[in-house]
C-alpha positions as CSV (number, residue, x, y, z in Angstrom):
1,M,32.4,4.5,-5.1
2,A,28.9,5.8,-5.8
3,D,27.3,2.4,-5.2
4,S,26.8,2.7,-1.5
5,L,24.1,4.6,0.4
6,G,26.7,6.6,2.4
7,D,28.6,7.7,-0.7
8,R,25.4,8.9,-2.4
9,E,24.3,10.9,0.6
10,L,27.7,12.5,0.7
11,F,27.4,13.3,-3.0
12,E,23.9,14.7,-2.7
13,T,24.8,17.0,0.1
14,R,28.4,18.3,0.3
15,A,29.9,17.1,-3.0
16,T,27.2,18.7,-5.2
17,T,27.5,22.0,-3.3
18,F,31.3,22.0,-3.7
19,Y,31.0,21.0,-7.4
20,E,28.7,23.9,-8.0
21,E,31.2,26.3,-6.3
22,V,34.0,25.0,-8.5
23,V,31.8,25.5,-11.6
24,G,31.1,29.0,-10.5
25,Q,34.8,29.8,-10.1
26,G,35.7,28.2,-13.4
27,G,37.9,25.7,-11.7
28,L,39.9,24.9,-8.5
29,D,43.5,25.7,-7.7
30,G,45.5,22.6,-7.1
31,D,47.0,24.1,-3.9
32,D,43.7,25.0,-2.4
33,P,44.1,24.2,1.3
34,R,40.5,23.0,1.6
35,V,41.2,20.0,-0.6
36,A,44.6,19.1,0.8
37,E,44.9,16.1,3.0
38,G,43.2,17.0,6.3
39,G,41.3,19.8,4.6
40,E,37.6,20.4,5.2
41,E,36.7,19.4,1.6
42,H,39.3,16.7,1.1
43,D,36.8,13.8,1.1
44,V,34.4,15.4,-1.4
45,F,37.3,16.4,-3.6
46,L,38.4,12.8,-3.8
47,M,34.9,11.7,-4.6
48,L,34.5,14.3,-7.4
49,R,37.9,13.2,-8.9
50,E,37.1,9.5,-8.6
51,L,33.7,10.1,-10.3
52,G,35.4,12.0,-13.1
53,L,33.6,15.3,-12.3
54,L,37.0,17.1,-11.7
55,R,40.0,16.6,-13.9
56,L,43.5,18.0,-13.6
57,D,44.6,20.3,-16.3
58,A,48.3,19.6,-16.8
59,D,49.0,23.0,-18.4
60,T,47.6,25.2,-15.6
61,G,47.7,22.8,-12.6
62,R,44.1,23.5,-11.9
63,F,41.2,21.1,-11.5
64,L,38.5,21.8,-14.1
65,P,34.8,20.6,-13.9
66,E,33.5,18.1,-16.3
67,D,30.0,17.9,-17.9
68,P,27.9,15.9,-15.4
69,S,25.7,14.5,-18.2
70,V,28.8,12.8,-19.7
71,V,29.9,11.4,-16.3
72,Q,26.4,10.3,-15.3
73,S,26.2,7.5,-17.8
74,H,29.4,6.0,-16.5
75,V,27.9,5.9,-12.9
76,V,24.2,5.3,-13.4
77,S,24.2,2.8,-16.2
78,P,26.3,0.2,-14.4
79,L,24.0,0.6,-11.3
80,S,20.9,0.1,-13.5
81,Q,22.4,-3.0,-15.1
82,E,23.3,-4.4,-11.7
83,G,19.8,-3.6,-10.4
84,A,18.3,-5.5,-13.3
85,R,20.6,-8.4,-12.7
86,L,19.7,-8.6,-9.0
87,L,16.0,-8.4,-9.7
88,E,16.3,-11.3,-12.1
89,E,18.5,-13.2,-9.6
90,S,16.0,-12.6,-6.8
91,S,13.2,-13.9,-9.0
92,Q,15.1,-17.0,-9.7
93,W,15.8,-17.6,-6.1
94,A,12.1,-17.0,-5.2
95,Q,11.1,-19.6,-7.8
96,A,13.6,-22.1,-6.4
97,F,12.4,-21.5,-2.8
98,G,8.8,-21.7,-4.0
99,V,9.4,-25.3,-5.0
100,L,10.9,-26.1,-1.6
101,N,8.1,-24.3,0.1
102,Q,5.5,-26.4,-1.6
103,S,7.3,-29.6,-0.8
104,W,7.6,-28.6,2.9
105,R,4.0,-27.6,3.3
106,R,2.8,-30.9,1.9
107,S,5.2,-32.9,4.2
108,P,4.3,-34.6,7.6
109,L,6.9,-32.4,9.1
110,A,5.0,-29.2,8.3
111,Q,1.7,-30.7,9.5
112,A,3.4,-31.5,12.8
113,G,3.9,-27.8,13.4
114,G,0.1,-27.3,13.7
115,P,-2.5,-25.5,11.5
116,F,-1.9,-22.1,13.0
117,T,1.2,-19.8,12.7
118,Y,1.6,-16.4,14.4
119,L,3.3,-13.7,12.4
120,R,4.5,-10.2,13.5
121,D,5.6,-7.0,11.8
122,E,7.9,-7.6,8.8
123,A,7.3,-11.3,9.0
124,I,3.7,-10.7,7.8
125,G,4.8,-9.2,4.5
126,R,7.4,-11.8,3.9
127,F,4.9,-14.6,4.5
128,L,2.3,-13.0,2.2
129,T,4.9,-12.5,-0.6
130,S,5.8,-16.2,-0.2
131,V,2.3,-17.6,-0.3
132,V,1.0,-15.3,-3.1
133,A,4.0,-16.3,-5.2
134,E,2.9,-19.9,-4.9
135,A,-0.8,-19.2,-5.6
136,E,-2.1,-21.4,-8.4
137,E,-5.9,-21.0,-8.4
138,E,-7.3,-17.9,-6.7
139,L,-6.3,-15.1,-4.3
140,I,-9.2,-13.8,-2.2
141,T,-8.7,-10.5,-0.1
142,A,-10.8,-8.2,1.9
143,Q,-9.2,-4.8,2.6
144,P,-11.2,-2.6,5.0
145,Q,-8.7,0.3,5.2
146,T,-8.7,2.8,2.3
147,G,-5.8,5.0,3.3
148,R,-3.1,2.4,2.7
149,D,0.5,3.5,2.2
150,P,1.1,4.3,-1.5
151,Q,4.5,2.4,-1.3
152,T,2.7,-0.6,0.2
153,L,0.1,-0.6,-2.6
154,A,2.7,-0.2,-5.3
155,A,4.5,-3.3,-3.9
156,A,1.2,-5.2,-3.8
157,A,0.4,-4.1,-7.3
158,L,3.7,-5.6,-8.6
159,R,3.2,-8.8,-6.5
160,D,-0.4,-9.2,-7.6
161,T,0.2,-8.5,-11.3
162,E,2.9,-11.2,-11.4
163,M,0.4,-13.6,-9.9
164,L,-2.4,-12.6,-12.3
165,E,-0.1,-13.0,-15.3
166,R,0.5,-16.6,-14.2
167,G,-3.2,-17.2,-14.7
168,T,-4.3,-17.1,-11.0
169,A,-7.7,-15.5,-10.4
170,M,-8.2,-12.7,-7.9
171,R,-11.1,-11.2,-6.1
172,T,-10.8,-8.2,-3.7
173,L,-13.4,-6.6,-1.4
174,Y,-13.2,-3.0,-0.2
175,Q,-15.6,-0.8,1.7
176,H,-17.5,1.8,-0.3
177,S,-15.3,4.6,0.9
178,A,-12.4,3.1,-1.2
179,R,-14.0,4.6,-4.2
180,R,-12.8,8.0,-3.1
181,S,-9.2,7.0,-2.7
182,A,-7.1,7.9,-5.8
183,V,-4.3,5.5,-4.7
184,T,-6.7,2.6,-4.3
185,A,-8.3,3.4,-7.7
186,D,-4.9,3.4,-9.4
187,Y,-4.1,0.0,-7.8
188,V,-7.5,-1.4,-8.9
189,A,-7.0,-0.2,-12.4
190,V,-3.7,-2.0,-12.6
191,V,-5.0,-5.4,-11.3
192,A,-8.4,-5.1,-13.1
193,A,-6.6,-4.7,-16.4
194,R,-5.2,-8.2,-15.8
195,G,-8.4,-9.8,-14.9
196,A,-8.9,-9.2,-11.2
197,E,-12.4,-8.6,-9.8
198,V,-12.9,-5.8,-7.2
199,R,-16.1,-4.9,-5.4
200,T,-17.1,-2.6,-2.5
201,L,-19.5,-3.1,0.5
202,D,-20.9,-0.7,3.1
203,E,-20.3,-3.0,6.1
204,F,-17.3,-3.1,8.3
205,F,-15.1,-6.2,8.1
206,K,-11.7,-7.3,9.1
207,R,-8.7,-7.8,6.7
208,L,-8.7,-11.2,5.2
209,I,-6.4,-12.9,2.7
210,I,-7.1,-16.5,1.4
211,V,-4.7,-18.2,-1.0
212,D,-6.0,-21.2,-3.0
213,R,-8.5,-21.9,-0.3
214,R,-5.8,-23.7,1.7
215,V,-4.3,-20.9,3.8
216,A,-5.9,-17.8,5.3
217,V,-4.3,-14.8,6.9
218,I,-6.3,-12.8,9.4
219,P,-5.4,-10.0,11.9
220,A,-4.2,-11.2,15.4
221,S,-4.3,-7.7,16.9
222,D,-6.2,-4.4,16.5
223,D,-3.1,-2.5,15.3
224,N,-2.5,-5.1,12.5
225,R,1.0,-5.6,13.7
226,S,0.4,-9.3,14.2
227,A,-1.4,-11.8,12.1
228,L,-2.5,-15.5,12.2
229,A,-1.9,-17.8,9.2
230,V,-4.5,-20.5,9.3
231,R,-4.2,-23.9,7.4
232,E,-7.0,-25.8,9.2
233,P,-9.3,-26.7,6.2
234,S,-12.6,-26.3,8.2
235,V,-11.6,-22.8,9.4
236,V,-10.4,-21.8,5.9
237,A,-13.7,-23.0,4.5
238,F,-15.7,-21.1,7.1
239,L,-13.8,-17.9,6.2
240,V,-14.3,-18.4,2.5
241,D,-18.1,-18.8,3.1
242,I,-18.1,-15.5,5.0
243,F,-16.3,-13.8,2.1
244,E,-18.7,-15.3,-0.5
245,R,-21.8,-14.0,1.4
246,S,-20.3,-10.6,1.4
247,W,-19.1,-10.7,-2.2
248,E,-22.6,-11.5,-3.4
249,R,-24.0,-8.4,-1.7
250,A,-21.1,-6.1,-2.9
251,R,-21.0,-3.8,-5.9
252,P,-18.5,-3.7,-8.7
253,F,-15.8,-1.1,-8.1
254,A,-15.5,-0.1,-11.7
255,S,-19.2,0.5,-12.2
256,R,-20.4,4.2,-12.1
257,D,-24.1,3.5,-12.8
258,R,-26.1,6.4,-11.4
259,S,-28.7,4.2,-9.7
260,M,-25.9,2.1,-8.1
261,M,-24.1,5.2,-6.9
262,R,-27.4,6.4,-5.3
263,D,-27.7,3.0,-3.6
264,I,-24.2,3.3,-2.3
265,A,-24.8,6.8,-0.9
266,A,-28.0,5.5,0.8
267,E,-26.1,2.5,2.3
268,Q,-23.4,4.8,3.7
269,R,-26.0,7.2,5.0
270,A,-27.9,4.4,6.7
271,M,-24.8,3.0,8.3
272,S,-23.9,6.5,9.6
273,I,-27.3,6.6,11.2
274,R,-26.8,3.2,12.8
275,M,-23.5,4.3,14.2
276,L,-25.1,7.4,15.7
277,I,-28.0,5.6,17.2
278,E,-25.8,2.9,18.8
279,G,-23.7,5.7,20.5
280,H,-20.4,5.0,18.9
281,S,-17.6,7.6,19.1
282,D,-16.6,9.4,15.9
283,P,-13.3,7.5,15.6
284,V,-15.0,4.2,16.1
285,S,-17.7,5.1,13.6
286,A,-15.3,6.4,11.1
287,K,-13.3,3.2,11.3
288,R,-16.3,1.1,10.7
289,L,-17.2,3.2,7.6
290,G,-13.7,3.2,6.4
291,V,-13.4,7.0,6.4
292,S,-11.5,9.6,8.5
293,P,-13.2,11.0,11.7
294,R,-13.4,14.4,9.8
295,T,-15.4,12.8,7.0
296,F,-17.7,11.1,9.4
297,A,-18.2,14.4,11.2
298,G,-19.3,15.8,7.8
299,Y,-21.8,13.0,7.5
300,I,-23.3,13.9,10.8
301,S,-23.4,17.6,9.8
302,D,-25.4,16.6,6.6
303,L,-27.8,14.6,8.8
304,K,-28.3,17.6,11.1
305,T,-29.1,19.7,8.1
306,E,-31.4,17.1,6.7
307,Y,-33.4,16.8,9.9
308,D,-33.2,20.5,10.8
309,A,-31.3,19.8,14.0
310,R,-28.6,22.0,15.6
311,T,-27.3,19.4,18.1
312,R,-26.7,15.7,18.1
313,F,-29.3,15.4,20.8
314,Q,-31.9,17.1,18.7
315,L,-30.9,14.9,15.7
316,G,-31.4,11.8,17.8
317,Y,-34.7,13.0,19.1
318,E,-35.9,13.9,15.6
319,M,-34.9,10.5,14.1
320,G,-36.5,8.7,17.0
321,R,-39.7,10.7,16.5
322,R,-39.8,9.7,12.8
323,G,-38.9,6.1,13.6
324,I,-35.6,6.3,11.7
325,S,-33.3,3.3,12.6
326,G,-30.8,3.2,9.8
327,D,-32.2,-0.1,8.4
328,E,-34.6,1.5,6.0
329,A,-33.9,0.8,2.3
330,A,-34.6,4.4,1.4
331,D,-33.1,6.9,-1.0
332,P,-31.1,9.5,0.8
333,D,-33.5,12.2,-0.4
334,D,-36.5,10.5,1.2
335,A,-35.9,11.8,4.7
336,T,-39.1,13.9,4.9
337,D,-42.3,13.5,6.8
């Protein structure tokens, strides 16, 4: 009975409350009108009896509560065993479908469908799970957003570690701001321990996933609710080249070398200046830097202090007077005349 969502919700709410009441009273009279058929607690009474949390004492005619720790093993253990069995079964099904997917993608029928496939919402995740499961050589990803959902990252960590343990290489590119995300750092630690390489870059870029240099997935809308799967070799090669150029300029995620951290701070400062000079709004600038609008506002506040300006107009004037463009390769402390 406890193997369905509805039953568990009933157990977590009304049944547990009623059980605690019975425990407090030392038992339940068999003729209690609340548990009679049609009574307000009849359904939870039946649940507690079926689970074994209430037993009838033949001598007194009362229902006595049982130790939950004893009953728990009878309920939870079978569910855990069934969950493990289902996971193993799903893995076997995935492998079987993987063989079919490879055969299909190499067939003339698949090629007739064209080199581009539009995906939307849940279909994106299903497609990625499928192609990553088939990865044999390398997975390349660029992930601009740092505030990713922890559950999404946890699922990605499981999917990616399985791939890495098969011997597939993996390289991931983040923005510098990802270094301040604890959730991202945890994910990186998991995949890096299995051989993945992760670097960060100051520049803004779109999300990109490339599997075995044969299929690429890119956003098809600004809200990331739709994506485009690309199988055209020339386009995939072009996207790989863009990634490689960015990868060469990026910095290792795991490194905490002081000189490198100063360089990263200088790069973020320079990009903040460029966003300000170009007149972008705070939300747009924050997105390009991969930070929240509040954090970007803090960057601007620091620049005001650095240039002794009280307003953004004064800040812009002072930077213009000094010839500051945001393209200077300067240390963040070198903002003096």
